[in-house]
C-alpha positions as CSV (number, residue, x, y, z in Angstrom):
1,X,5.0,-29.0,17.6
2,X,4.5,-32.7,18.2
3,X,1.6,-34.6,16.8
4,X,1.3,-36.7,20.0
5,X,0.6,-33.7,22.3
6,X,-2.8,-32.1,22.9
7,X,-2.8,-28.7,21.1
8,X,-5.6,-26.4,22.2
9,X,-6.1,-23.0,20.5
10,X,-4.6,-21.3,23.5
11,X,-1.6,-23.5,23.6
12,X,-1.0,-23.1,19.9
13,X,-1.0,-19.4,20.2
14,X,1.4,-19.4,23.1
15,X,3.8,-21.8,21.3
16,X,3.7,-20.0,18.0
17,X,4.1,-16.6,19.6
18,X,7.3,-17.8,21.3
19,X,8.5,-19.5,18.1
20,X,8.0,-16.5,15.8
21,X,9.6,-14.3,18.4
22,X,12.7,-16.4,18.2
23,X,12.5,-16.0,14.4
24,X,12.6,-12.2,14.8
25,X,9.0,-11.6,13.7
26,X,8.1,-8.0,14.6
27,X,4.6,-8.9,15.8
28,X,4.7,-12.6,16.8
29,X,1.4,-12.7,18.8
30,X,-0.6,-10.9,16.1
31,X,0.9,-13.1,13.4
32,X,0.0,-16.2,15.4
33,X,-3.6,-15.1,15.8
34,X,-4.1,-14.1,12.2
35,X,-2.6,-17.3,10.9
36,X,-4.6,-19.5,13.3
37,X,-7.8,-17.7,12.5
38,X,-7.1,-18.2,8.8
39,X,-6.5,-21.9,9.3
40,X,-9.7,-22.2,11.4
41,X,-11.6,-20.1,8.8
42,X,-12.9,-17.8,11.6
43,X,-12.5,-14.2,12.7
44,X,-9.5,-13.4,14.9
45,X,-11.7,-12.3,17.8
46,X,-13.4,-15.7,17.8
47,X,-10.1,-17.2,19.0
48,X,-10.6,-15.6,22.4
49,X,-13.6,-17.7,23.2
50,X,-12.0,-20.9,21.9
51,X,-8.8,-21.2,23.9
52,X,-9.8,-24.7,25.2
53,X,-10.8,-26.1,21.8
54,X,-8.7,-28.6,20.0
55,X,-8.5,-27.9,16.2
56,X,-8.9,-30.9,13.9
57,X,-5.9,-32.5,12.0
58,X,-6.7,-30.6,8.8
59,X,-6.7,-27.3,10.6
60,X,-3.4,-28.1,12.4
61,X,-1.7,-29.1,9.1
62,X,-2.8,-25.9,7.5
63,X,-1.6,-23.9,10.5
64,X,1.7,-25.6,10.6
65,X,2.3,-24.8,6.9
66,X,1.5,-21.2,7.4
67,X,3.7,-20.8,10.5
68,X,6.6,-22.5,8.7
69,X,6.3,-20.1,5.8
70,X,6.0,-17.1,8.2
71,X,9.1,-18.2,10.0
72,X,11.0,-18.2,6.7
73,X,10.1,-14.5,6.3
74,X,7.0,-14.7,4.0
75,X,4.7,-11.7,4.9
76,X,1.5,-12.5,6.7
77,X,-0.5,-10.4,4.3
78,X,0.6,-12.7,1.4
79,X,-0.1,-15.8,3.5
80,X,-3.7,-14.8,4.2
81,X,-4.2,-12.9,0.9
82,X,-5.5,-9.6,2.3
83,X,-4.6,-6.5,4.3
84,X,-6.7,-3.8,6.0
85,X,-6.1,-0.2,4.9
86,X,-8.2,2.9,5.7
87,X,-10.8,0.6,7.4
88,X,-11.2,-1.4,4.2
89,X,-10.0,-4.9,3.4
90,X,-7.9,-5.3,0.2
91,X,-6.8,-8.5,-1.6
92,X,-3.0,-8.6,-2.0
93,X,-0.5,-11.0,-3.5
94,X,3.2,-11.0,-4.3
95,X,2.3,-9.0,-7.4
96,X,1.7,-5.9,-5.3
97,X,3.2,-4.1,-2.4
98,X,1.5,-4.7,1.0
99,X,-0.3,-1.5,1.9
100,X,1.3,0.3,4.9
101,X,-0.3,2.6,7.5
102,X,2.0,5.4,6.3
103,X,0.2,5.5,3.0
104,X,-3.0,6.5,4.8
105,X,-1.4,9.9,5.2
106,X,-1.4,10.2,1.4
107,X,-5.1,9.4,1.3
108,X,-5.9,12.0,4.0
109,X,-3.9,14.6,2.1
110,X,-5.8,13.7,-1.1
111,X,-9.2,13.9,0.6
112,X,-8.4,17.2,2.2
113,X,-7.4,18.7,-1.2
114,X,-10.5,17.3,-2.8
115,X,-12.7,19.3,-0.4
116,X,-11.4,22.5,-2.0
117,X,-12.6,21.2,-5.4
118,X,-15.9,19.7,-4.3
119,X,-17.9,22.8,-5.3
120,X,-17.1,22.3,-9.0
121,X,-19.8,20.8,-11.3
122,X,-17.3,18.7,-13.3
123,X,-16.0,15.5,-11.7
124,X,-12.7,15.8,-9.9
125,X,-10.1,14.1,-12.1
126,X,-7.5,12.1,-10.2
127,X,-4.5,10.1,-11.5
128,X,-3.1,7.5,-9.2
129,X,0.3,6.6,-10.6
130,X,1.6,3.2,-9.6
131,X,-1.7,2.1,-8.1
132,X,-0.6,-1.4,-7.1
133,X,-3.4,-3.0,-5.2
134,X,-5.5,0.1,-5.8
135,X,-5.7,1.3,-2.2
136,X,-5.3,5.0,-3.0
137,X,-7.6,5.0,-6.0
138,X,-10.3,3.0,-4.2
139,X,-10.2,5.1,-1.1
140,X,-10.5,8.2,-3.3
141,X,-13.5,6.8,-5.2
142,X,-15.3,5.7,-2.0
143,X,-14.8,9.0,-0.1
144,X,-15.0,11.6,-2.9
145,X,-18.5,11.7,-4.3
146,X,-17.8,13.6,-7.4
147,X,-14.6,12.1,-8.8
148,X,-13.2,10.0,-11.6
149,X,-9.9,8.1,-11.0
150,X,-7.3,6.9,-13.5
151,X,-5.4,4.0,-11.8
152,X,-2.1,3.5,-13.6
153,X,0.4,0.7,-13.2
154,X,3.2,-0.8,-15.3
155,X,2.2,-4.3,-14.1
156,X,-0.9,-6.0,-15.6
157,X,-0.9,-8.4,-12.7
158,X,-1.1,-5.5,-10.3
159,X,-3.9,-3.9,-12.3
160,X,-5.9,-7.1,-12.2
161,X,-5.7,-7.1,-8.4
162,X,-6.6,-3.4,-8.2
163,X,-9.6,-4.1,-10.4
164,X,-10.7,-7.0,-8.2
165,X,-10.5,-4.7,-5.2
166,X,-12.4,-1.9,-6.9
167,X,-15.2,-4.4,-7.7
168,X,-15.2,-5.7,-4.1
169,X,-15.7,-2.2,-2.8
170,X,-18.3,-1.1,-5.4
171,X,-16.3,1.6,-7.1
172,X,-15.3,0.0,-10.3
173,X,-17.5,2.4,-12.3
174,X,-15.5,5.4,-11.0
175,X,-12.0,4.1,-11.9
176,X,-10.3,3.5,-15.3
177,X,-7.4,1.1,-15.1
178,X,-4.5,1.8,-17.5
179,X,-1.3,-0.2,-18.0
180,X,1.4,2.3,-18.5
181,X,5.0,3.2,-17.4
182,X,4.1,6.4,-15.5
183,X,2.1,8.6,-17.9
184,X,3.6,7.2,-21.1
185,X,0.5,5.3,-22.2
186,X,-2.1,7.5,-20.6
187,X,-4.3,9.8,-22.8
188,X,-3.4,13.5,-22.3
189,X,-6.4,14.6,-20.4
190,X,-5.7,17.4,-17.7
191,X,-6.3,16.2,-14.2
192,X,-6.9,18.0,-10.9
193,X,-4.7,15.8,-8.7
194,X,-1.8,13.5,-9.3
195,X,-1.2,11.1,-6.4
196,X,1.4,8.4,-6.1
197,X,3.3,6.1,-3.8
198,X,6.2,5.7,-6.2
199,X,9.2,3.4,-6.0
200,X,11.7,5.4,-3.9
201,X,14.2,2.8,-2.5
202,X,17.8,3.2,-3.7
203,X,20.0,0.4,-4.9
204,X,22.1,0.6,-1.8
205,X,19.0,0.5,0.5
206,X,17.7,-2.6,-1.2
207,X,20.3,-4.8,0.6
208,X,19.3,-3.3,3.9
209,X,15.6,-4.0,3.7
210,X,14.0,-6.6,5.9
211,X,14.0,-10.1,4.3
212,X,10.2,-10.1,4.3
213,X,10.3,-7.0,2.1
214,X,13.3,-7.6,-0.1
215,X,12.6,-11.3,-0.5
216,X,8.9,-11.2,-1.2
217,X,7.6,-7.8,-2.3
218,X,7.9,-6.8,-6.0
219,X,11.2,-5.0,-6.6
220,X,9.6,-3.0,-9.5
221,X,7.4,-1.3,-7.0
222,X,10.2,-0.7,-4.5
223,X,13.3,0.3,-6.5
224,X,13.5,3.9,-7.5
225,X,16.9,3.9,-9.1
226,X,20.5,4.5,-8.1
227,X,19.5,7.2,-5.6
228,X,15.8,6.4,-5.1
229,X,15.0,9.7,-6.8
230,X,15.0,8.8,-10.5
231,X,11.4,7.7,-10.9
232,X,10.2,10.6,-8.7
233,X,12.1,13.1,-10.9
234,X,10.3,11.7,-14.0
235,X,6.9,11.8,-12.2
236,X,7.4,15.4,-11.1
237,X,8.2,16.4,-14.7
238,X,5.3,14.4,-16.2
239,X,2.9,15.7,-13.6
240,X,3.8,19.3,-14.5
241,X,2.4,18.8,-18.0
242,X,-0.7,16.8,-16.9
243,X,-2.0,18.9,-14.0
244,X,-4.5,21.7,-14.5
245,X,-3.5,25.1,-13.3
246,X,-3.6,25.1,-9.4
247,X,-3.7,21.3,-9.6
248,X,-2.0,19.3,-6.9
249,X,0.8,16.7,-6.8
250,X,0.8,14.4,-3.7
251,X,3.8,12.0,-3.3
252,X,4.6,9.5,-0.6
253,X,8.4,9.6,0.0
254,X,11.0,8.1,2.2
255,X,11.9,10.4,5.1
256,X,15.5,10.2,3.9
257,X,14.8,11.9,0.6
258,X,11.9,14.2,1.5
259,X,14.1,17.3,1.5
260,X,15.7,16.3,-1.8
261,X,12.2,15.8,-3.3
262,X,11.2,19.3,-2.1
263,X,14.4,20.8,-3.7
264,X,13.6,19.0,-6.9
265,X,10.1,20.5,-7.0
266,X,11.3,23.9,-6.0
267,X,13.7,23.8,-9.0
268,X,10.8,23.1,-11.3
269,X,9.2,26.4,-12.6
270,X,5.7,24.9,-12.7
271,X,5.2,24.3,-9.0
272,X,4.8,26.5,-6.0
273,X,6.9,25.7,-2.9
274,X,6.0,22.2,-1.6
275,X,5.1,21.3,1.9
276,X,5.8,18.2,3.9
277,X,3.4,16.1,6.0
278,X,4.8,14.1,8.8
279,X,3.6,10.7,10.1
280,X,2.8,9.8,13.7
281,X,6.4,9.2,14.4
282,X,7.3,12.7,13.3
283,X,9.0,11.5,10.1
284,X,8.5,13.3,6.7
285,X,6.2,11.0,4.8
286,X,4.2,13.0,2.2
287,X,5.2,15.9,-0.1
288,X,2.5,18.1,-1.5
289,X,2.8,20.7,-4.2
290,X,0.4,23.0,-6.1
291,X,0.9,23.8,-9.8
292,X,1.1,27.5,-10.4
293,X,-1.9,29.2,-11.9
């Protein structure tokens, strides 16, 4: 990208798309648009009416820096500081996982279960274990009128981001933020639903993850132990003692361990047989289990 050439918005997008494609970016055109919109401090859709405009030097310098970092593998969400999830915008940083579309299936399962409890006079008590940026807790608080959420995370930095997001979306009064390793530091109050997107990547799988995941996202939120099942096993056991009778456990899992997670739950005397929810690709993504009465 030479300083002596004329760089219009349209030409910048074309050049950057080709360049990021060469760097093996999975969505080079989208990345180029998001980064240029960030550098111009405008909405992405505004680029389409500005193809012939020439950004000033400061904008070009900012854009070049963002493109360079993206080419090195840094995720776009961290570069721009936010990610959309369930039609809401969430602040993210390298202290938290980047929300994925697959996790929206967890939210849908949670909202469906909450419908069965909505007739009760008492608030629906929900524990979001490993809340990260707070997406599950906040979506629950925004979409379930009569609920109180305990958002739990081992990372104080993650909790700070979750709290910022809750404030942004006007649900901070419905969420309690607790720093804890799973339920270890959480007061023993029975809950109706335990929901979690726990760490489930095995040690062997860590070396196979894309560089933008393994190199930038927090390993504490990814690594689930030698097999990827260790933290899930603890969470299933802890949830058994925390859930009310007929309460529900909702877990996001890797398709590779979904059956193993179901076997683990089946072996636990507290839970009924679990069911699996598949994503749009037909892959097992969510495991749901009721506690016995």
